[in-house]
C-alpha positions as protocol buffer text, in pm:
chain_id: "A"
residue {
  index: 1
  type: MET
  ca { x: 0 y: 0 z: 0 }
}
residue {
  index: 2
  type: LYS
  ca { x: 94 y: 363 z: -45 }
}
residue {
  index: 3
  type: ILE
  ca { x: -12 y: 550 z: 270 }
}
residue {
  index: 4
  type: LEU
  ca { x: -26 y: 921 z: 347 }
}
residue {
  index: 5
  type: ILE
  ca { x: 14 y: 980 z: 721 }
}
residue {
  index: 6
  type: THR
  ca { x: -106 y: 1320 z: 842 }
}
residue {
  index: 7
  type: THR
  ca { x: -9 y: 1452 z: 1184 }
}
residue {
  index: 8
  type: GLY
  ca { x: 8 y: 1768 z: 1392 }
}
residue {
  index: 9
  type: ILE
  ca { x: 364 y: 1707 z: 1510 }
}
residue {
  index: 10
  type: PHE
  ca { x: 657 y: 1493 z: 1402 }
}
residue {
  index: 11
  type: LEU
  ca { x: 1027 y: 1461 z: 1473 }
}
residue {
  index: 12
  type: PRO
  ca { x: 1234 y: 1635 z: 1592 }
}
residue {
  index: 13
  type: GLU
  ca { x: 949 y: 1747 z: 1822 }
}
residue {
  index: 14
  type: ALA
  ca { x: 889 y: 1535 z: 2131 }
}
residue {
  index: 15
  type: GLY
  ca { x: 572 y: 1349 z: 2219 }
}
residue {
  index: 16
  type: GLY
  ca { x: 377 y: 1032 z: 2161 }
}
residue {
  index: 17
  type: PRO
  ca { x: 270 y: 1088 z: 1796 }
}
residue {
  index: 18
  type: PRO
  ca { x: 624 y: 1146 z: 1659 }
}
residue {
  index: 19
  type: THR
  ca { x: 748 y: 831 z: 1833 }
}
residue {
  index: 20
  type: TYR
  ca { x: 453 y: 625 z: 1720 }
}
residue {
  index: 21
  type: ILE
  ca { x: 464 y: 747 z: 1359 }
}
residue {
  index: 22
  type: LEU
  ca { x: 837 y: 686 z: 1324 }
}
residue {
  index: 23
  type: ASN
  ca { x: 809 y: 327 z: 1448 }
}
residue {
  index: 24
  type: PHE
  ca { x: 491 y: 263 z: 1250 }
}
residue {
  index: 25
  type: ALA
  ca { x: 643 y: 401 z: 927 }
}
residue {
  index: 26
  type: GLN
  ca { x: 962 y: 198 z: 972 }
}
residue {
  index: 27
  type: ALA
  ca { x: 758 y: -117 z: 1028 }
}
residue {
  index: 28
  type: LEU
  ca { x: 557 y: -43 z: 711 }
}
residue {
  index: 29
  type: LEU
  ca { x: 878 y: -1 z: 510 }
}
residue {
  index: 30
  type: LYS
  ca { x: 1002 y: -340 z: 629 }
}
residue {
  index: 31
  type: LEU
  ca { x: 680 y: -488 z: 490 }
}
residue {
  index: 32
  type: GLN
  ca { x: 747 y: -323 z: 151 }
}
residue {
  index: 33
  type: HIS
  ca { x: 478 y: -54 z: 184 }
}
residue {
  index: 34
  type: GLN
  ca { x: 531 y: 314 z: 95 }
}
residue {
  index: 35
  type: VAL
  ca { x: 481 y: 602 z: 338 }
}
residue {
  index: 36
  type: THR
  ca { x: 471 y: 981 z: 319 }
}
residue {
  index: 37
  type: VAL
  ca { x: 430 y: 1191 z: 633 }
}
residue {
  index: 38
  type: LEU
  ca { x: 262 y: 1533 z: 622 }
}
residue {
  index: 39
  type: THR
  ca { x: 315 y: 1745 z: 934 }
}
residue {
  index: 40
  type: TYR
  ca { x: 319 y: 2094 z: 1077 }
}
residue {
  index: 41
  type: SER
  ca { x: 670 y: 2207 z: 1161 }
}
residue {
  index: 42
  type: ASP
  ca { x: 882 y: 2498 z: 1281 }
}
residue {
  index: 43
  type: GLN
  ca { x: 1114 y: 2452 z: 980 }
}
residue {
  index: 44
  type: ALA
  ca { x: 1064 y: 2348 z: 619 }
}
residue {
  index: 45
  type: VAL
  ca { x: 1332 y: 2081 z: 641 }
}
residue {
  index: 46
  type: TYR
  ca { x: 1560 y: 1916 z: 898 }
}
residue {
  index: 47
  type: ASP
  ca { x: 1882 y: 1721 z: 848 }
}
residue {
  index: 48
  type: LEU
  ca { x: 1718 y: 1413 z: 1002 }
}
residue {
  index: 49
  type: ASP
  ca { x: 1465 y: 1403 z: 716 }
}
residue {
  index: 50
  type: LYS
  ca { x: 1733 y: 1254 z: 491 }
}
residue {
  index: 51
  type: THR
  ca { x: 1790 y: 964 z: 730 }
}
residue {
  index: 52
  type: LEU
  ca { x: 1431 y: 843 z: 774 }
}
residue {
  index: 53
  type: GLY
  ca { x: 1384 y: 641 z: 456 }
}
residue {
  index: 54
  type: PHE
  ca { x: 1049 y: 802 z: 368 }
}
residue {
  index: 55
  type: PRO
  ca { x: 942 y: 1151 z: 255 }
}
residue {
  index: 56
  type: VAL
  ca { x: 839 y: 1410 z: 516 }
}
residue {
  index: 57
  type: VAL
  ca { x: 641 y: 1707 z: 387 }
}
residue {
  index: 58
  type: ARG
  ca { x: 642 y: 1997 z: 634 }
}
residue {
  index: 59
  type: VAL
  ca { x: 393 y: 2283 z: 660 }
}
residue {
  index: 60
  type: VAL
  ca { x: 575 y: 2567 z: 838 }
}
residue {
  index: 61
  type: ARG
  ca { x: 366 y: 2710 z: 1122 }
}
residue {
  index: 62
  type: SER
  ca { x: 244 y: 3070 z: 1117 }
}
residue {
  index: 63
  type: ASN
  ca { x: -96 y: 3162 z: 1263 }
}
residue {
  index: 64
  type: LYS
  ca { x: -365 y: 2900 z: 1318 }
}
residue {
  index: 65
  type: ILE
  ca { x: -595 y: 2994 z: 1030 }
}
residue {
  index: 66
  type: LEU
  ca { x: -307 y: 3004 z: 782 }
}
residue {
  index: 67
  type: ASN
  ca { x: -173 y: 2679 z: 925 }
}
residue {
  index: 68
  type: TYR
  ca { x: -496 y: 2497 z: 842 }
}
residue {
  index: 69
  type: TYR
  ca { x: -521 y: 2657 z: 500 }
}
residue {
  index: 70
  type: HIS
  ca { x: -162 y: 2566 z: 405 }
}
residue {
  index: 71
  type: TYR
  ca { x: -215 y: 2212 z: 536 }
}
residue {
  index: 72
  type: TYR
  ca { x: -530 y: 2186 z: 324 }
}
residue {
  index: 73
  type: GLN
  ca { x: -341 y: 2311 z: 18 }
}
residue {
  index: 74
  type: LYS
  ca { x: -49 y: 2075 z: 73 }
}
residue {
  index: 75
  type: THR
  ca { x: -289 y: 1781 z: 110 }
}
residue {
  index: 76
  type: LYS
  ca { x: -456 y: 1871 z: -221 }
}
residue {
  index: 77
  type: GLN
  ca { x: -116 y: 1901 z: -386 }
}
residue {
  index: 78
  type: LEU
  ca { x: -2 y: 1561 z: -261 }
}
residue {
  index: 79
  type: LEU
  ca { x: -323 y: 1394 z: -374 }
}
residue {
  index: 80
  type: ASN
  ca { x: -285 y: 1550 z: -720 }
}
residue {
  index: 81
  type: THR
  ca { x: 74 y: 1430 z: -762 }
}
residue {
  index: 82
  type: GLU
  ca { x: 75 y: 1096 z: -576 }
}
residue {
  index: 83
  type: ASN
  ca { x: -149 y: 792 z: -605 }
}
residue {
  index: 84
  type: PHE
  ca { x: -215 y: 709 z: -237 }
}
residue {
  index: 85
  type: ASP
  ca { x: -426 y: 410 z: -138 }
}
residue {
  index: 86
  type: CYS
  ca { x: -546 y: 576 z: 183 }
}
residue {
  index: 87
  type: ILE
  ca { x: -489 y: 856 z: 434 }
}
residue {
  index: 88
  type: TYR
  ca { x: -424 y: 781 z: 801 }
}
residue {
  index: 89
  type: ALA
  ca { x: -460 y: 1088 z: 1027 }
}
residue {
  index: 90
  type: PHE
  ca { x: -298 y: 1096 z: 1372 }
}
residue {
  index: 91
  type: ASP
  ca { x: -476 y: 1413 z: 1476 }
}
residue {
  index: 92
  type: HIS
  ca { x: -849 y: 1462 z: 1453 }
}
residue {
  index: 93
  type: PHE
  ca { x: -848 y: 1842 z: 1435 }
}
residue {
  index: 94
  type: SER
  ca { x: -530 y: 2017 z: 1319 }
}
residue {
  index: 95
  type: ALA
  ca { x: -436 y: 1737 z: 1078 }
}
residue {
  index: 96
  type: GLY
  ca { x: -778 y: 1576 z: 1042 }
}
residue {
  index: 97
  type: TYR
  ca { x: -1007 y: 1864 z: 957 }
}
residue {
  index: 98
  type: PRO
  ca { x: -795 y: 2017 z: 675 }
}
residue {
  index: 99
  type: VAL
  ca { x: -765 y: 1670 z: 522 }
}
residue {
  index: 100
  type: PHE
  ca { x: -1139 y: 1615 z: 561 }
}
residue {
  index: 101
  type: LEU
  ca { x: -1199 y: 1933 z: 358 }
}
residue {
  index: 102
  type: ALA
  ca { x: -932 y: 1847 z: 101 }
}
residue {
  index: 103
  type: ILE
  ca { x: -1086 y: 1509 z: 15 }
}
residue {
  index: 104
  type: LYS
  ca { x: -1453 y: 1609 z: 3 }
}
residue {
  index: 105
  type: ASN
  ca { x: -1464 y: 1536 z: -370 }
}
residue {
  index: 106
  type: ASN
  ca { x: -1215 y: 1250 z: -355 }
}
residue {
  index: 107
  type: LYS
  ca { x: -1304 y: 889 z: -283 }
}
residue {
  index: 108
  type: ILE
  ca { x: -973 y: 806 z: -116 }
}
residue {
  index: 109
  type: PRO
  ca { x: -1028 y: 607 z: 207 }
}
residue {
  index: 110
  type: PHE
  ca { x: -971 y: 820 z: 517 }
}
residue {
  index: 111
  type: PHE
  ca { x: -890 y: 688 z: 865 }
}
residue {
  index: 112
  type: ILE
  ca { x: -845 y: 883 z: 1189 }
}
residue {
  index: 113
  type: ARG
  ca { x: -647 y: 747 z: 1482 }
}
residue {
  index: 114
  type: VAL
  ca { x: -788 y: 889 z: 1805 }
}
residue {
  index: 115
  type: GLY
  ca { x: -584 y: 878 z: 2124 }
}
residue {
  index: 116
  type: GLY
  ca { x: -757 y: 1169 z: 2293 }
}
residue {
  index: 117
  type: ASP
  ca { x: -1091 y: 1205 z: 2467 }
}
residue {
  index: 118
  type: PHE
  ca { x: -1316 y: 1373 z: 2211 }
}
residue {
  index: 119
  type: ILE
  ca { x: -1410 y: 1348 z: 1845 }
}
residue {
  index: 120
  type: TRP
  ca { x: -1586 y: 1568 z: 1594 }
}
residue {
  index: 121
  type: GLU
  ca { x: -1885 y: 1371 z: 1471 }
}
residue {
  index: 122
  type: ARG
  ca { x: -1902 y: 1545 z: 1133 }
}
residue {
  index: 123
  type: TYR
  ca { x: -1568 y: 1389 z: 1030 }
}
residue {
  index: 124
  type: LEU
  ca { x: -1722 y: 1045 z: 1023 }
}
residue {
  index: 125
  type: GLU
  ca { x: -1946 y: 1131 z: 732 }
}
residue {
  index: 126
  type: ARG
  ca { x: -1627 y: 1117 z: 524 }
}
residue {
  index: 127
  type: THR
  ca { x: -1419 y: 881 z: 737 }
}
residue {
  index: 128
  type: ASN
  ca { x: -1395 y: 512 z: 654 }
}
residue {
  index: 129
  type: LYS
  ca { x: -1293 y: 408 z: 1002 }
}
residue {
  index: 130
  type: LEU
  ca { x: -1201 y: 565 z: 1333 }
}
residue {
  index: 131
  type: VAL
  ca { x: -907 y: 377 z: 1485 }
}
residue {
  index: 132
  type: THR
  ca { x: -924 y: 404 z: 1862 }
}
residue {
  index: 133
  type: LEU
  ca { x: -823 y: 234 z: 2187 }
}
residue {
  index: 134
  type: LEU
  ca { x: -1019 y: -48 z: 2346 }
}
residue {
  index: 135
  type: PHE
  ca { x: -1156 y: 143 z: 2645 }
}
residue {
  index: 136
  type: GLN
  ca { x: -1261 y: 435 z: 2424 }
}
residue {
  index: 137
  type: GLN
  ca { x: -1481 y: 234 z: 2190 }
}
residue {
  index: 138
  type: ASP
  ca { x: -1782 y: 237 z: 2423 }
}
residue {
  index: 139
  type: ILE
  ca { x: -1733 y: 609 z: 2493 }
}
residue {
  index: 140
  type: PHE
  ca { x: -1748 y: 702 z: 2126 }
}
residue {
  index: 141
  type: ALA
  ca { x: -2038 y: 468 z: 2054 }
}
residue {
  index: 142
  type: LYS
  ca { x: -2244 y: 571 z: 2358 }
}
residue {
  index: 143
  type: TYR
  ca { x: -2183 y: 941 z: 2410 }
}
residue {
  index: 144
  type: TYR
  ca { x: -2117 y: 1053 z: 2053 }
}
residue {
  index: 145
  type: ASP
  ca { x: -2371 y: 819 z: 1894 }
}
residue {
  index: 146
  type: LEU
  ca { x: -2114 y: 679 z: 1654 }
}
residue {
  index: 147
  type: PRO
  ca { x: -2186 y: 349 z: 1479 }
}
residue {
  index: 148
  type: GLN
  ca { x: -1981 y: 55 z: 1607 }
}
residue {
  index: 149
  type: ASP
  ca { x: -1886 y: -44 z: 1252 }
}
residue {
  index: 150
  type: LYS
  ca { x: -1702 y: 289 z: 1221 }
}
residue {
  index: 151
  type: LEU
  ca { x: -1479 y: 202 z: 1519 }
}
residue {
  index: 152
  type: LYS
  ca { x: -1175 y: -24 z: 1518 }
}
residue {
  index: 153
  type: ILE
  ca { x: -935 y: -91 z: 1805 }
}
residue {
  index: 154
  type: ILE
  ca { x: -554 y: -64 z: 1801 }
}
residue {
  index: 155
  type: ASN
  ca { x: -391 y: -38 z: 2143 }
}
residue {
  index: 156
  type: ASN
  ca { x: -74 y: 164 z: 2190 }
}
residue {
  index: 157
  type: PRO
  ca { x: 239 y: -46 z: 2133 }
}
residue {
  index: 158
  type: VAL
  ca { x: 568 y: -46 z: 2318 }
}
residue {
  index: 159
  type: ASN
  ca { x: 904 y: -27 z: 2144 }
}
residue {
  index: 160
  type: LYS
  ca { x: 1073 y: -364 z: 2193 }
}
residue {
  index: 161
  type: ASP
  ca { x: 1403 y: -212 z: 2084 }
}
residue {
  index: 162
  type: ILE
  ca { x: 1410 y: -63 z: 2435 }
}
residue {
  index: 163
  type: SER
  ca { x: 1589 y: -318 z: 2648 }
}
residue {
  index: 164
  type: ALA
  ca { x: 1349 y: -432 z: 2917 }
}
residue {
  index: 165
  type: SER
  ca { x: 1432 y: -351 z: 3279 }
}
residue {
  index: 166
  type: ILE
  ca { x: 1761 y: -169 z: 3216 }
}
residue {
  index: 167
  type: HIS
  ca { x: 1688 y: 96 z: 3479 }
}
residue {
  index: 168
  type: LYS
  ca { x: 2004 y: 160 z: 3684 }
}
residue {
  index: 169
  type: ASN
  ca { x: 1916 y: 460 z: 3898 }
}
residue {
  index: 170
  type: THR
  ca { x: 2233 y: 665 z: 3948 }
}
residue {
  index: 171
  type: ASN
  ca { x: 2091 y: 1006 z: 4042 }
}
residue {
  index: 172
  type: LYS
  ca { x: 1801 y: 1184 z: 4213 }
}
residue {
  index: 173
  type: GLU
  ca { x: 1640 y: 1325 z: 3902 }
}
residue {
  index: 174
  type: ILE
  ca { x: 1265 y: 1340 z: 3861 }
}
residue {
  index: 175
  type: ILE
  ca { x: 1199 y: 1367 z: 3488 }
}
residue {
  index: 176
  type: PHE
  ca { x: 921 y: 1490 z: 3267 }
}
residue {
  index: 177
  type: HIS
  ca { x: 971 y: 1456 z: 2891 }
}
residue {
  index: 178
  type: GLY
  ca { x: 731 y: 1577 z: 2627 }
}
residue {
  index: 179
  type: ARG
  ca { x: 560 y: 1885 z: 2491 }
}
residue {
  index: 180
  type: ILE
  ca { x: 559 y: 2188 z: 2723 }
}
residue {
  index: 181
  type: ASN
  ca { x: 200 y: 2304 z: 2682 }
}
residue {
  index: 182
  type: LYS
  ca { x: -103 y: 2373 z: 2899 }
}
residue {
  index: 183
  type: LYS
  ca { x: -244 y: 2022 z: 2854 }
}
residue {
  index: 184
  type: ASN
  ca { x: 62 y: 1867 z: 3011 }
}
residue {
  index: 185
  type: ASN
  ca { x: 2 y: 2064 z: 3333 }
}
residue {
  index: 186
  type: LEU
  ca { x: 366 y: 2142 z: 3407 }
}
residue {
  index: 187
  type: ILE
  ca { x: 318 y: 2453 z: 3622 }
}
residue {
  index: 188
  type: PHE
  ca { x: 121 y: 2223 z: 3852 }
}
residue {
  index: 189
  type: LEU
  ca { x: 419 y: 1984 z: 3857 }
}
residue {
  index: 190
  type: VAL
  ca { x: 670 y: 2260 z: 3936 }
}
residue {
  index: 191
  type: GLN
  ca { x: 450 y: 2392 z: 4217 }
}
residue {
  index: 192
  type: ALA
  ca { x: 417 y: 2042 z: 4365 }
}
residue {
  index: 193
  type: PHE
  ca { x: 792 y: 1984 z: 4338 }
}
residue {
  index: 194
  type: ALA
  ca { x: 852 y: 2308 z: 4530 }
}
residue {
  index: 195
  type: LYS
  ca { x: 658 y: 2161 z: 4823 }
}
residue {
  index: 196
  type: MET
  ca { x: 863 y: 1839 z: 4850 }
}
residue {
  index: 197
  type: GLN
  ca { x: 1010 y: 1782 z: 5194 }
}
residue {
  index: 198
  type: ASP
  ca { x: 1338 y: 1645 z: 5057 }
}
residue {
  index: 199
  type: ASN
  ca { x: 1508 y: 1924 z: 4860 }
}
residue {
  index: 200
  type: SER
  ca { x: 1797 y: 1708 z: 4741 }
}
residue {
  index: 201
  type: PHE
  ca { x: 1604 y: 1604 z: 4429 }
}
residue {
  index: 202
  type: THR
  ca { x: 1624 y: 1770 z: 4088 }
}
residue {
  index: 203
  type: LEU
  ca { x: 1330 y: 1819 z: 3854 }
}
residue {
  index: 204
  type: HIS
  ca { x: 1446 y: 1782 z: 3494 }
}
residue {
  index: 205
  type: ILE
  ca { x: 1203 y: 1897 z: 3224 }
}
residue {
  index: 206
  type: ILE
  ca { x: 1296 y: 1779 z: 2875 }
}
residue {
  index: 207
  type: GLY
  ca { x: 1120 y: 1921 z: 2573 }
}
residue {
  index: 208
  type: ASP
  ca { x: 991 y: 2236 z: 2413 }
}
residue {
  index: 209
  type: GLY
  ca { x: 662 y: 2410 z: 2355 }
}
residue {
  index: 210
  type: PRO
  ca { x: 459 y: 2730 z: 2386 }
}
residue {
  index: 211
  type: GLU
  ca { x: 455 y: 2729 z: 2769 }
}
residue {
  index: 212
  type: LYS
  ca { x: 830 y: 2688 z: 2821 }
}
residue {
  index: 213
  type: SER
  ca { x: 910 y: 3052 z: 2906 }
}
residue {
  index: 214
  type: LYS
  ca { x: 611 y: 3072 z: 3139 }
}
residue {
  index: 215
  type: LEU
  ca { x: 724 y: 2752 z: 3311 }
}
residue {
  index: 216
  type: GLN
  ca { x: 1077 y: 2884 z: 3353 }
}
residue {
  index: 217
  type: ALA
  ca { x: 936 y: 3205 z: 3500 }
}
residue {
  index: 218
  type: GLU
  ca { x: 732 y: 3002 z: 3750 }
}
residue {
  index: 219
  type: ALA
  ca { x: 1042 y: 2810 z: 3860 }
}
residue {
  index: 220
  type: ASN
  ca { x: 1230 y: 3139 z: 3903 }
}
residue {
  index: 221
  type: LYS
  ca { x: 941 y: 3293 z: 4097 }
}
residue {
  index: 222
  type: LEU
  ca { x: 950 y: 2995 z: 4336 }
}
residue {
  index: 223
  type: LYS
  ca { x: 1332 y: 3035 z: 4360 }
}
residue {
  index: 224
  type: LEU
  ca { x: 1387 y: 2674 z: 4256 }
}
residue {
  index: 225
  type: LYS
  ca { x: 1752 y: 2623 z: 4170 }
}
residue {
  index: 226
  type: ASN
  ca { x: 1704 y: 2249 z: 4131 }
}
residue {
  index: 227
  type: VAL
  ca { x: 1469 y: 2269 z: 3831 }
}
residue {
  index: 228
  type: ILE
  ca { x: 1656 y: 2232 z: 3502 }
}
residue {
  index: 229
  type: PHE
  ca { x: 1537 y: 2251 z: 3143 }
}
residue {
  index: 230
  type: SER
  ca { x: 1674 y: 2065 z: 2841 }
}
residue {
  index: 231
  type: ASP
  ca { x: 1583 y: 2094 z: 2476 }
}
residue {
  index: 232
  type: LEU
  ca { x: 1462 y: 1805 z: 2268 }
}
residue {
  index: 233
  type: MET
  ca { x: 1703 y: 1513 z: 2246 }
}
residue {
  index: 234
  type: SER
  ca { x: 1729 y: 1195 z: 2042 }
}
residue {
  index: 235
  type: ARG
  ca { x: 1536 y: 890 z: 2160 }
}
residue {
  index: 236
  type: ASN
  ca { x: 1862 y: 712 z: 2248 }
}
residue {
  index: 237
  type: ALA
  ca { x: 1983 y: 1008 z: 2453 }
}
residue {
  index: 238
  type: LEU
  ca { x: 1643 y: 1027 z: 2623 }
}
residue {
  index: 239
  type: TYR
  ca { x: 1647 y: 656 z: 2709 }
}
residue {
  index: 240
  type: GLN
  ca { x: 1992 y: 700 z: 2864 }
}
residue {
  index: 241
  type: LYS
  ca { x: 1858 y: 986 z: 3075 }
}
residue {
  index: 242
  type: LEU
  ca { x: 1554 y: 785 z: 3181 }
}
residue {
  index: 243
  type: SER
  ca { x: 1765 y: 480 z: 3263 }
}
residue {
  index: 244
  type: ALA
  ca { x: 1965 y: 682 z: 3514 }
}
residue {
  index: 245
  type: ALA
  ca { x: 1671 y: 878 z: 3657 }
}
residue {
  index: 246
  type: TYR
  ca { x: 1494 y: 828 z: 3988 }
}
residue {
  index: 247
  type: LEU
  ca { x: 1138 y: 879 z: 3869 }
}
residue {
  index: 248
  type: ALA
  ca { x: 927 y: 987 z: 3568 }
}
residue {
  index: 249
  type: VAL
  ca { x: 617 y: 1202 z: 3614 }
}
residue {
  index: 250
  type: TYR
  ca { x: 326 y: 1237 z: 3369 }
}
residue {
  index: 251
  type: PRO
  ca { x: 100 y: 1514 z: 3508 }
}
residue {
  index: 252
  type: SER
  ca { x: -118 y: 1580 z: 3203 }
}
residue {
  index: 253
  type: LEU
  ca { x: -475 y: 1703 z: 3239 }
}
residue {
  index: 254
  type: THR
  ca { x: -571 y: 1456 z: 2968 }
}
residue {
  index: 255
  type: ASP
  ca { x: -328 y: 1227 z: 2790 }
}
residue {
  index: 256
  type: ILE
  ca { x: -502 y: 909 z: 2684 }
}
residue {
  index: 257
  type: SER
  ca { x: -274 y: 605 z: 2669 }
}
residue {
  index: 258
  type: PRO
  ca { x: 57 y: 795 z: 2686 }
}
residue {
  index: 259
  type: ASN
  ca { x: 359 y: 631 z: 2525 }
}
residue {
  index: 260
  type: GLY
  ca { x: 583 y: 764 z: 2801 }
}
residue {
  index: 261
  type: VAL
  ca { x: 417 y: 539 z: 3057 }
}
residue {
  index: 262
  type: LEU
  ca { x: 470 y: 235 z: 2833 }
}
residue {
  index: 263
  type: GLU
  ca { x: 833 y: 331 z: 2774 }
}
residue {
  index: 264
  type: SER
  ca { x: 891 y: 371 z: 3148 }
}
residue {
  index: 265
  type: LEU
  ca { x: 744 y: 27 z: 3209 }
}
residue {
  index: 266
  type: ARG
  ca { x: 972 y: -120 z: 2944 }
}
residue {
  index: 267
  type: LEU
  ca { x: 1279 y: 51 z: 3093 }
}
residue {
  index: 268
  type: GLY
  ca { x: 1190 y: -49 z: 3448 }
}
residue {
  index: 269
  type: LEU
  ca { x: 1179 y: 318 z: 3551 }
}
residue {
  index: 270
  type: PRO
  ca { x: 934 y: 397 z: 3833 }
}
residue {
  index: 271
  type: PHE
  ca { x: 674 y: 648 z: 3721 }
}
residue {
  index: 272
  type: ILE
  ca { x: 364 y: 823 z: 3848 }
}
residue {
  index: 273
  type: CYS
  ca { x: 81 y: 962 z: 3639 }
}
residue {
  index: 274
  type: THR
  ca { x: -260 y: 1121 z: 3657 }
}
residue {
  index: 275
  type: LYS
  ca { x: -586 y: 932 z: 3673 }
}
residue {
  index: 276
  type: GLU
  ca { x: -676 y: 1066 z: 3328 }
}
residue {
  index: 277
  type: ILE
  ca { x: -467 y: 830 z: 3113 }
}
residue {
  index: 278
  type: GLY
  ca { x: -727 y: 562 z: 3042 }
}
residue {
  index: 279
  type: PHE
  ca { x: -512 y: 262 z: 3142 }
}
residue {
  index: 280
  type: ASP
  ca { x: -761 y: 69 z: 3356 }
}
residue {
  index: 281
  type: TRP
  ca { x: -515 y: -219 z: 3378 }
}
residue {
  index: 282
  type: LEU
  ca { x: -278 y: 9 z: 3574 }
}
residue {
  index: 283
  type: LYS
  ca { x: -531 y: 99 z: 3841 }
}
residue {
  index: 284
  type: ASN
  ca { x: -430 y: -29 z: 4185 }
}
residue {
  index: 285
  type: LYS
  ca { x: -81 y: -94 z: 4045 }
}
residue {
  index: 286
  type: ALA
  ca { x: 63 y: 244 z: 3951 }
}
residue {
  index: 287
  type: LEU
  ca { x: 50 y: 550 z: 4175 }
}
residue {
  index: 288
  type: MET
  ca { x: -194 y: 798 z: 4024 }
}
residue {
  index: 289
  type: PHE
  ca { x: -306 y: 1146 z: 4127 }
}
residue {
  index: 290
  type: ASP
  ca { x: -576 y: 1398 z: 4044 }
}
residue {
  index: 291
  type: PRO
  ca { x: -418 y: 1648 z: 3799 }
}
residue {
  index: 292
  type: LYS
  ca { x: -587 y: 1934 z: 3984 }
}
residue {
  index: 293
  type: ASN
  ca { x: -507 y: 1822 z: 4339 }
}
residue {
  index: 294
  type: ILE
  ca { x: -157 y: 1942 z: 4421 }
}
residue {
  index: 295
  type: GLY
  ca { x: -170 y: 1785 z: 4768 }
}
residue {
  index: 296
  type: GLU
  ca { x: -210 y: 1436 z: 4621 }
}
residue {
  index: 297
  type: LEU
  ca { x: 99 y: 1478 z: 4402 }
}
residue {
  index: 298
  type: VAL
  ca { x: 306 y: 1627 z: 4686 }
}
residue {
  index: 299
  type: ASN
  ca { x: 212 y: 1335 z: 4910 }
}
residue {
  index: 300
  type: ILE
  ca { x: 317 y: 1080 z: 4646 }
}
residue {
  index: 301
  type: LEU
  ca { x: 647 y: 1258 z: 4580 }
}
residue {
  index: 302
  type: ASN
  ca { x: 725 y: 1270 z: 4951 }
}
residue {
  index: 303
  type: ASN
  ca { x: 650 y: 899 z: 4991 }
}
residue {
  index: 304
  type: LEU
  ca { x: 866 y: 806 z: 4692 }
}
residue {
  index: 305
  type: SER
  ca { x: 1156 y: 1009 z: 4829 }
}
residue {
  index: 306
  type: LYS
  ca { x: 1182 y: 744 z: 5103 }
}
residue {
  index: 307
  type: GLN
  ca { x: 1399 y: 454 z: 4991 }
}
residue {
  index: 308
  type: ASP
  ca { x: 1193 y: 169 z: 5138 }
}
residue {
  index: 309
  type: PHE
  ca { x: 872 y: 297 z: 4980 }
}
residue {
  index: 310
  type: TYR
  ca { x: 1048 y: 365 z: 4649 }
}
residue {
  index: 311
  type: TYR
  ca { x: 1200 y: 18 z: 4609 }
}
residue {
  index: 312
  type: GLU
  ca { x: 880 y: -156 z: 4712 }
}
residue {
  index: 313
  type: TYR
  ca { x: 696 y: 44 z: 4445 }
}
residue {
  index: 314
  type: LYS
  ca { x: 964 y: -30 z: 4184 }
}
residue {
  index: 315
  type: GLN
  ca { x: 927 y: -404 z: 4248 }
}
residue {
  index: 316
  type: LYS
  ca { x: 550 y: -376 z: 4218 }
}
residue {
  index: 317
  type: LEU
  ca { x: 579 y: -208 z: 3876 }
}
residue {
  index: 318
  type: ALA
  ca { x: 833 y: -468 z: 3760 }
}
residue {
  index: 319
  type: LYS
  ca { x: 561 y: -735 z: 3781 }
}
residue {
  index: 320
  type: ILE
  ca { x: 351 y: -556 z: 3517 }
}
residue {
  index: 321
  type: SER
  ca { x: 390 y: -702 z: 3168 }
}
residue {
  index: 322
  type: TYR
  ca { x: 298 y: -522 z: 2846 }
}
residue {
  index: 323
  type: ASP
  ca { x: 433 y: -676 z: 2525 }
}
residue {
  index: 324
  type: TYR
  ca { x: 218 y: -540 z: 2242 }
}
residue {
  index: 325
  type: ASP
  ca { x: 482 y: -403 z: 2003 }
}
residue {
  index: 326
  type: TYR
  ca { x: 497 y: -194 z: 1686 }
}
residue {
  index: 327
  type: SER
  ca { x: 526 y: -501 z: 1464 }
}
residue {
  index: 328
  type: GLN
  ca { x: 195 y: -635 z: 1596 }
}
residue {
  index: 329
  type: ALA
  ca { x: 30 y: -290 z: 1588 }
}
residue {
  index: 330
  type: THR
  ca { x: 141 y: -238 z: 1228 }
}
residue {
  index: 331
  type: GLN
  ca { x: 3 y: -574 z: 1117 }
}
residue {
  index: 332
  type: ASP
  ca { x: -328 y: -506 z: 1291 }
}
residue {
  index: 333
  type: THR
  ca { x: -349 y: -155 z: 1144 }
}
residue {
  index: 334
  type: LEU
  ca { x: -269 y: -278 z: 793 }
}
residue {
  index: 335
  type: GLN
  ca { x: -547 y: -531 z: 817 }
}
residue {
  index: 336
  type: ILE
  ca { x: -793 y: -249 z: 892 }
}
residue {
  index: 337
  type: LEU
  ca { x: -656 y: -21 z: 619 }
}
residue {
  index: 338
  type: GLN
  ca { x: -655 y: -295 z: 357 }
}
residue {
  index: 339
  type: ASN
  ca { x: -996 y: -438 z: 442 }
}
residue {
  index: 340
  type: GLU
  ca { x: -1167 y: -99 z: 450 }
}
residue {
  index: 341
  type: SER
  ca { x: -991 y: 50 z: 147 }
}
residue {
  index: 342
  type: HIS
  ca { x: -1167 y: -180 z: -101 }
}
């Protein structure tokens, strides 16, 4: 198949979608399929584009209205010059809606992968299938009145190239990695960190985004000298950081099925997350907190700063197994795309 993948963000930006798309595209190439990625971007081209093995078409960001218009235009251009078998969107608004408009008079099959917690019903009039997560299927069918035959399930995979249980904690770093935006609730995290009883820990925030300067200002206002910021880094460099870290924190207001949690499990790195991630199978196993209750997070951080509590929790997480990988996810996705594209 020849597949056009549309997304809101892609490498070198951090986050779940770039990681997923890279692994998914590489798995497709191994199976002799063709892939083109269309994404918003801060630059028209990056050096890494030459190393990926598939074309990346970048729409340089300006203001929101122009972003959508340029994305729409680029989609039309690609469809006029390339013979794609289907379009697979990894974003239901910024990369889904412009595509929806661009293909209104085109019969190309259109699929949307939804990892978030809402959907725009009008897309489905022109969408062959909505690819979602298992626990979300009932939500979409019940509350958005979407037909079950429009919904297919692909759970988030874990990268098996990450060596399982390689965590060798050598420092007292608490790490967040990902996009620095309002959704990821990082001012809340910094404020909770400031209230920790043990001030020997460091909070390391890795990533970039529109809220970075505001977050740095908050850390300065709280006079936190042990909060450090790093720019985006390669996945290998990130895994090395995580392998040496004390703890990973995922404080998002809503981040359904986050890849970071799966990667932490694979690495053997203790993590904590909010109750808004949708992983029912982690309830009563992982420590979770209300993303609006700073006292809950402070309490968990204080408990995990104690060695006995920390190692008991680490052993508890080590018993959790999750082996669904990108090879399996790609095969399952291809089956959906192929079956529904005819």
